[in-house]
Backbone as XML, in Angstrom:
<?xml version="1.0"?>
<chain id="A" units="angstrom">
  <residue number="1" name="UNK">
    <atom name="N" x="8.874" y="28.161" z="-36.176"/>
    <atom name="CA" x="9.265" y="27.924" z="-37.538"/>
    <atom name="C" x="8.145" y="27.458" z="-38.114"/>
  </residue>
  <residue number="2" name="UNK">
    <atom name="N" x="7.953" y="27.725" z="-39.520"/>
    <atom name="CA" x="6.636" y="26.963" z="-40.194"/>
    <atom name="C" x="7.330" y="25.894" z="-40.804"/>
  </residue>
  <residue number="3" name="UNK">
    <atom name="N" x="6.817" y="24.782" z="-40.487"/>
    <atom name="CA" x="7.394" y="23.429" z="-41.116"/>
    <atom name="C" x="7.155" y="23.276" z="-42.607"/>
  </residue>
  <residue number="4" name="UNK">
    <atom name="N" x="5.888" y="23.668" z="-42.934"/>
    <atom name="CA" x="5.427" y="23.501" z="-44.248"/>
    <atom name="C" x="6.216" y="24.226" z="-45.109"/>
  </residue>
  <residue number="5" name="UNK">
    <atom name="N" x="6.226" y="23.967" z="-46.502"/>
    <atom name="CA" x="6.820" y="24.660" z="-47.704"/>
    <atom name="C" x="5.519" y="24.874" z="-48.396"/>
  </residue>
  <residue number="6" name="UNK">
    <atom name="N" x="4.862" y="26.155" z="-48.203"/>
    <atom name="CA" x="3.721" y="26.619" z="-48.642"/>
    <atom name="C" x="3.594" y="26.362" z="-50.312"/>
  </residue>
  <residue number="7" name="UNK">
    <atom name="N" x="4.622" y="26.925" z="-50.587"/>
    <atom name="CA" x="4.863" y="27.035" z="-52.272"/>
    <atom name="C" x="4.867" y="25.599" z="-52.951"/>
  </residue>
  <residue number="8" name="UNK">
    <atom name="N" x="5.601" y="24.543" z="-52.309"/>
    <atom name="CA" x="5.440" y="23.235" z="-52.775"/>
    <atom name="C" x="4.002" y="22.844" z="-52.620"/>
  </residue>
  <residue number="9" name="UNK">
    <atom name="N" x="3.386" y="22.815" z="-51.199"/>
    <atom name="CA" x="2.122" y="22.475" z="-50.968"/>
    <atom name="C" x="1.042" y="22.864" z="-51.888"/>
  </residue>
  <residue number="10" name="UNK">
    <atom name="N" x="0.988" y="24.205" z="-52.272"/>
    <atom name="CA" x="0.334" y="24.745" z="-53.115"/>
    <atom name="C" x="0.344" y="24.236" z="-54.646"/>
  </residue>
  <residue number="11" name="UNK">
    <atom name="N" x="1.711" y="24.144" z="-55.093"/>
    <atom name="CA" x="1.947" y="23.494" z="-56.523"/>
    <atom name="C" x="1.133" y="22.064" z="-56.527"/>
  </residue>
  <residue number="12" name="UNK">
    <atom name="N" x="1.508" y="21.127" z="-55.385"/>
    <atom name="CA" x="0.993" y="19.815" z="-55.397"/>
    <atom name="C" x="-0.497" y="19.961" z="-55.352"/>
  </residue>
  <residue number="13" name="UNK">
    <atom name="N" x="-1.031" y="20.677" z="-54.619"/>
    <atom name="CA" x="-2.569" y="20.899" z="-54.571"/>
    <atom name="C" x="-3.246" y="21.251" z="-55.797"/>
  </residue>
  <residue number="14" name="UNK">
    <atom name="N" x="-2.360" y="22.043" z="-56.498"/>
    <atom name="CA" x="-2.860" y="22.656" z="-57.947"/>
    <atom name="C" x="-2.897" y="21.381" z="-58.921"/>
  </residue>
  <residue number="15" name="UNK">
    <atom name="N" x="-1.913" y="20.670" z="-58.936"/>
    <atom name="CA" x="-1.750" y="19.437" z="-59.983"/>
    <atom name="C" x="-2.780" y="18.382" z="-59.457"/>
  </residue>
  <residue number="16" name="UNK">
    <atom name="N" x="-3.008" y="18.045" z="-58.097"/>
    <atom name="CA" x="-4.189" y="17.313" z="-57.659"/>
    <atom name="C" x="-5.361" y="17.515" z="-57.993"/>
  </residue>
  <residue number="17" name="UNK">
    <atom name="N" x="-5.731" y="18.912" z="-58.226"/>
    <atom name="CA" x="-7.194" y="19.332" z="-58.484"/>
    <atom name="C" x="-7.259" y="19.832" z="-59.784"/>
  </residue>
  <residue number="18" name="UNK">
    <atom name="N" x="-6.025" y="19.756" z="-60.669"/>
    <atom name="CA" x="-6.278" y="20.253" z="-62.144"/>
    <atom name="C" x="-6.454" y="21.782" z="-62.045"/>
  </residue>
  <residue number="19" name="UNK">
    <atom name="N" x="-5.666" y="22.434" z="-61.330"/>
    <atom name="CA" x="-5.909" y="23.938" z="-61.335"/>
    <atom name="C" x="-4.595" y="24.641" z="-61.629"/>
  </residue>
  <residue number="20" name="UNK">
    <atom name="N" x="-4.464" y="25.695" z="-62.145"/>
    <atom name="CA" x="-3.371" y="26.504" z="-62.437"/>
    <atom name="C" x="-3.460" y="27.744" z="-61.505"/>
  </residue>
  <residue number="21" name="UNK">
    <atom name="N" x="-2.511" y="28.553" z="-61.461"/>
    <atom name="CA" x="-2.509" y="29.681" z="-60.539"/>
    <atom name="C" x="-3.321" y="30.780" z="-61.217"/>
  </residue>
  <residue number="22" name="UNK">
    <atom name="N" x="-3.358" y="30.633" z="-62.623"/>
    <atom name="CA" x="-4.209" y="31.643" z="-63.216"/>
    <atom name="C" x="-5.663" y="31.478" z="-63.002"/>
  </residue>
  <residue number="23" name="UNK">
    <atom name="N" x="-5.935" y="30.026" z="-62.860"/>
    <atom name="CA" x="-7.495" y="29.686" z="-62.702"/>
    <atom name="C" x="-7.750" y="30.058" z="-61.544"/>
  </residue>
  <residue number="24" name="UNK">
    <atom name="N" x="-6.723" y="29.712" z="-60.473"/>
    <atom name="CA" x="-7.134" y="30.367" z="-59.193"/>
    <atom name="C" x="-7.570" y="31.746" z="-58.898"/>
  </residue>
  <residue number="25" name="UNK">
    <atom name="N" x="-6.513" y="32.459" z="-59.460"/>
    <atom name="CA" x="-6.475" y="33.961" z="-59.468"/>
    <atom name="C" x="-7.861" y="34.368" z="-60.072"/>
  </residue>
  <residue number="26" name="UNK">
    <atom name="N" x="-8.313" y="33.956" z="-61.310"/>
    <atom name="CA" x="-9.542" y="34.168" z="-61.744"/>
    <atom name="C" x="-10.880" y="34.091" z="-60.816"/>
  </residue>
  <residue number="27" name="UNK">
    <atom name="N" x="-10.911" y="32.876" z="-60.214"/>
    <atom name="CA" x="-11.932" y="32.331" z="-59.436"/>
    <atom name="C" x="-11.976" y="33.276" z="-58.267"/>
  </residue>
  <residue number="28" name="UNK">
    <atom name="N" x="-10.714" y="33.711" z="-57.716"/>
    <atom name="CA" x="-10.835" y="34.465" z="-56.504"/>
    <atom name="C" x="-10.939" y="35.964" z="-56.724"/>
  </residue>
  <residue number="29" name="UNK">
    <atom name="N" x="-10.836" y="36.319" z="-57.944"/>
    <atom name="CA" x="-11.066" y="37.766" z="-58.452"/>
    <atom name="C" x="-9.536" y="38.538" z="-58.261"/>
  </residue>
  <residue number="30" name="UNK">
    <atom name="N" x="-8.491" y="37.954" z="-58.609"/>
    <atom name="CA" x="-7.228" y="38.872" z="-58.473"/>
    <atom name="C" x="-6.353" y="38.292" z="-59.614"/>
  </residue>
  <residue number="31" name="UNK">
    <atom name="N" x="-5.273" y="38.821" z="-59.624"/>
    <atom name="CA" x="-4.300" y="38.458" z="-60.636"/>
    <atom name="C" x="-3.372" y="37.320" z="-60.659"/>
  </residue>
  <residue number="32" name="UNK">
    <atom name="N" x="-2.964" y="36.546" z="-61.481"/>
    <atom name="CA" x="-1.998" y="35.272" z="-61.477"/>
    <atom name="C" x="-0.714" y="35.820" z="-60.801"/>
  </residue>
  <residue number="33" name="UNK">
    <atom name="N" x="-0.223" y="36.927" z="-61.352"/>
    <atom name="CA" x="1.130" y="37.373" z="-60.547"/>
    <atom name="C" x="1.074" y="37.591" z="-59.028"/>
  </residue>
  <residue number="34" name="UNK">
    <atom name="N" x="-0.097" y="38.097" z="-58.623"/>
    <atom name="CA" x="-0.539" y="38.318" z="-57.334"/>
    <atom name="C" x="-0.488" y="36.913" z="-56.602"/>
  </residue>
  <residue number="35" name="UNK">
    <atom name="N" x="-1.166" y="36.022" z="-57.020"/>
    <atom name="CA" x="-1.407" y="34.797" z="-56.413"/>
    <atom name="C" x="0.127" y="34.055" z="-56.173"/>
  </residue>
  <residue number="36" name="UNK">
    <atom name="N" x="0.748" y="34.238" z="-57.345"/>
    <atom name="CA" x="2.226" y="33.727" z="-57.459"/>
    <atom name="C" x="2.978" y="34.311" z="-56.348"/>
  </residue>
  <residue number="37" name="UNK">
    <atom name="N" x="3.095" y="35.597" z="-56.267"/>
    <atom name="CA" x="3.802" y="36.413" z="-55.244"/>
    <atom name="C" x="3.334" y="35.904" z="-54.003"/>
  </residue>
  <residue number="38" name="UNK">
    <atom name="N" x="2.191" y="35.880" z="-53.462"/>
    <atom name="CA" x="1.622" y="35.458" z="-52.250"/>
    <atom name="C" x="2.264" y="33.955" z="-51.906"/>
  </residue>
  <residue number="39" name="UNK">
    <atom name="N" x="2.129" y="32.913" z="-52.742"/>
    <atom name="CA" x="2.535" y="31.778" z="-52.430"/>
    <atom name="C" x="4.148" y="31.620" z="-52.251"/>
  </residue>
  <residue number="40" name="UNK">
    <atom name="N" x="4.835" y="32.685" z="-53.130"/>
    <atom name="CA" x="6.368" y="32.439" z="-52.947"/>
    <atom name="C" x="6.584" y="33.087" z="-51.390"/>
  </residue>
  <residue number="41" name="UNK">
    <atom name="N" x="5.784" y="33.951" z="-50.845"/>
    <atom name="CA" x="6.178" y="34.763" z="-49.827"/>
    <atom name="C" x="5.494" y="34.252" z="-48.650"/>
  </residue>
  <residue number="42" name="UNK">
    <atom name="N" x="5.902" y="33.265" z="-48.152"/>
    <atom name="CA" x="5.202" y="32.687" z="-46.989"/>
    <atom name="C" x="4.759" y="33.588" z="-45.798"/>
  </residue>
  <residue number="43" name="UNK">
    <atom name="N" x="5.517" y="34.595" z="-45.493"/>
    <atom name="CA" x="5.372" y="35.576" z="-44.467"/>
    <atom name="C" x="3.939" y="36.369" z="-44.713"/>
  </residue>
  <residue number="44" name="UNK">
    <atom name="N" x="3.546" y="36.470" z="-46.029"/>
    <atom name="CA" x="2.274" y="37.105" z="-46.318"/>
    <atom name="C" x="1.063" y="36.157" z="-45.976"/>
  </residue>
  <residue number="45" name="UNK">
    <atom name="N" x="1.227" y="35.002" z="-46.309"/>
    <atom name="CA" x="0.148" y="34.156" z="-46.153"/>
    <atom name="C" x="-0.139" y="33.597" z="-44.666"/>
  </residue>
  <residue number="46" name="UNK">
    <atom name="N" x="0.954" y="33.361" z="-43.835"/>
    <atom name="CA" x="0.976" y="33.137" z="-42.409"/>
    <atom name="C" x="1.676" y="34.098" z="-41.768"/>
  </residue>
  <residue number="47" name="UNK">
    <atom name="N" x="0.897" y="34.572" z="-40.834"/>
    <atom name="CA" x="1.485" y="35.878" z="-40.195"/>
    <atom name="C" x="2.688" y="35.629" z="-39.405"/>
  </residue>
  <residue number="48" name="UNK">
    <atom name="N" x="3.611" y="36.460" z="-39.749"/>
    <atom name="CA" x="4.954" y="36.177" z="-39.162"/>
    <atom name="C" x="5.130" y="36.443" z="-37.635"/>
  </residue>
  <residue number="49" name="UNK">
    <atom name="N" x="4.337" y="37.290" z="-37.020"/>
    <atom name="CA" x="4.182" y="37.540" z="-35.731"/>
    <atom name="C" x="3.584" y="36.271" z="-35.083"/>
  </residue>
  <residue number="50" name="UNK">
    <atom name="N" x="2.634" y="35.708" z="-35.395"/>
    <atom name="CA" x="1.973" y="34.488" z="-34.988"/>
    <atom name="C" x="3.009" y="33.380" z="-34.874"/>
  </residue>
  <residue number="51" name="UNK">
    <atom name="N" x="3.907" y="33.235" z="-36.128"/>
    <atom name="CA" x="4.828" y="32.100" z="-35.896"/>
    <atom name="C" x="6.029" y="32.577" z="-34.819"/>
  </residue>
  <residue number="52" name="UNK">
    <atom name="N" x="6.202" y="33.758" z="-34.718"/>
    <atom name="CA" x="7.394" y="34.293" z="-33.782"/>
    <atom name="C" x="6.730" y="33.897" z="-32.229"/>
  </residue>
  <residue number="53" name="UNK">
    <atom name="N" x="5.432" y="34.222" z="-31.999"/>
    <atom name="CA" x="4.895" y="33.971" z="-30.658"/>
    <atom name="C" x="4.860" y="32.535" z="-30.421"/>
  </residue>
  <residue number="54" name="UNK">
    <atom name="N" x="4.488" y="31.689" z="-31.391"/>
    <atom name="CA" x="4.639" y="30.256" z="-31.235"/>
    <atom name="C" x="5.791" y="29.758" z="-30.931"/>
  </residue>
  <residue number="55" name="UNK">
    <atom name="N" x="6.933" y="30.235" z="-31.644"/>
    <atom name="CA" x="8.281" y="29.931" z="-31.470"/>
    <atom name="C" x="8.832" y="30.394" z="-30.055"/>
  </residue>
  <residue number="56" name="UNK">
    <atom name="N" x="8.252" y="31.578" z="-29.449"/>
    <atom name="CA" x="8.636" y="31.865" z="-28.197"/>
    <atom name="C" x="8.148" y="30.935" z="-27.114"/>
  </residue>
  <residue number="57" name="UNK">
    <atom name="N" x="6.810" y="30.441" z="-27.534"/>
    <atom name="CA" x="6.161" y="29.386" z="-26.397"/>
    <atom name="C" x="6.890" y="28.056" z="-26.802"/>
  </residue>
  <residue number="58" name="UNK">
    <atom name="N" x="7.756" y="27.805" z="-27.666"/>
    <atom name="CA" x="8.246" y="26.349" z="-27.825"/>
    <atom name="C" x="7.793" y="25.746" z="-28.768"/>
  </residue>
  <residue number="59" name="UNK">
    <atom name="N" x="6.950" y="26.077" z="-29.664"/>
    <atom name="CA" x="6.264" y="25.273" z="-30.815"/>
    <atom name="C" x="6.888" y="25.888" z="-32.087"/>
  </residue>
  <residue number="60" name="UNK">
    <atom name="N" x="6.635" y="24.864" z="-33.240"/>
    <atom name="CA" x="6.763" y="25.056" z="-34.507"/>
    <atom name="C" x="5.332" y="24.820" z="-34.963"/>
  </residue>
  <residue number="61" name="UNK">
    <atom name="N" x="5.147" y="25.399" z="-36.217"/>
    <atom name="CA" x="3.757" y="25.594" z="-36.614"/>
    <atom name="C" x="3.679" y="24.766" z="-38.019"/>
  </residue>
  <residue number="62" name="UNK">
    <atom name="N" x="2.763" y="23.815" z="-37.914"/>
    <atom name="CA" x="2.607" y="22.843" z="-39.078"/>
    <atom name="C" x="1.043" y="22.906" z="-39.595"/>
  </residue>
  <residue number="63" name="UNK">
    <atom name="N" x="0.832" y="23.287" z="-40.852"/>
    <atom name="CA" x="-0.442" y="23.215" z="-41.481"/>
    <atom name="C" x="-0.718" y="22.048" z="-42.077"/>
  </residue>
  <residue number="64" name="UNK">
    <atom name="N" x="-2.171" y="21.755" z="-41.676"/>
    <atom name="CA" x="-2.540" y="20.390" z="-42.336"/>
    <atom name="C" x="-3.771" y="20.903" z="-43.400"/>
  </residue>
  <residue number="65" name="UNK">
    <atom name="N" x="-3.954" y="20.056" z="-44.244"/>
    <atom name="CA" x="-4.889" y="20.493" z="-45.408"/>
    <atom name="C" x="-6.095" y="19.411" z="-45.377"/>
  </residue>
  <residue number="66" name="UNK">
    <atom name="N" x="-7.291" y="19.933" z="-45.252"/>
    <atom name="CA" x="-8.519" y="18.933" z="-45.113"/>
    <atom name="C" x="-9.410" y="19.179" z="-46.165"/>
  </residue>
  <residue number="67" name="UNK">
    <atom name="N" x="-9.563" y="18.290" z="-47.068"/>
    <atom name="CA" x="-10.441" y="18.519" z="-48.213"/>
    <atom name="C" x="-11.901" y="18.782" z="-47.828"/>
  </residue>
  <residue number="68" name="UNK">
    <atom name="N" x="-12.455" y="19.750" z="-48.221"/>
    <atom name="CA" x="-13.993" y="19.939" z="-47.952"/>
    <atom name="C" x="-14.727" y="18.848" z="-48.645"/>
  </residue>
  <residue number="69" name="UNK">
    <atom name="N" x="-15.948" y="18.579" z="-48.035"/>
    <atom name="CA" x="-16.699" y="17.808" z="-48.809"/>
    <atom name="C" x="-17.680" y="18.732" z="-49.764"/>
  </residue>
  <residue number="70" name="UNK">
    <atom name="N" x="-17.856" y="18.004" z="-50.932"/>
    <atom name="CA" x="-18.803" y="18.825" z="-51.941"/>
    <atom name="C" x="-20.216" y="18.883" z="-51.373"/>
  </residue>
  <residue number="71" name="UNK">
    <atom name="N" x="-20.846" y="20.024" z="-51.571"/>
    <atom name="CA" x="-22.176" y="20.392" z="-51.108"/>
    <atom name="C" x="-23.050" y="19.678" z="-52.224"/>
  </residue>
  <residue number="72" name="UNK">
    <atom name="N" x="-24.047" y="19.129" z="-51.855"/>
    <atom name="CA" x="-24.996" y="18.362" z="-52.542"/>
    <atom name="C" x="-25.948" y="19.487" z="-53.183"/>
  </residue>
  <residue number="73" name="UNK">
    <atom name="N" x="-26.339" y="19.372" z="-54.298"/>
    <atom name="CA" x="-27.179" y="20.341" z="-54.990"/>
    <atom name="C" x="-28.660" y="20.115" z="-54.231"/>
  </residue>
  <residue number="74" name="UNK">
    <atom name="N" x="-29.281" y="21.226" z="-54.141"/>
    <atom name="CA" x="-30.649" y="21.440" z="-53.545"/>
    <atom name="C" x="-31.615" y="20.805" z="-54.457"/>
  </residue>
  <residue number="75" name="UNK">
    <atom name="N" x="-32.591" y="20.152" z="-53.882"/>
    <atom name="CA" x="-33.532" y="19.662" z="-54.958"/>
    <atom name="C" x="-34.848" y="20.373" z="-54.961"/>
  </residue>
</chain>
């Protein structure tokens, strides 16, 4: 079982980072409806077979999000 609610997680991170799904779509080179559809459909983002394998082994899957450190500008 995937413990995370990816749709809620992404929406919270968008608010925290002052991003919209439209802005994300533009930056990664795709459409806003496609980003929205991916976020709503967790099976597309996290491989369903991987989840089933881990469940078979007795594990649930929980994603953690780690903020990357910003790169410093070259001098």
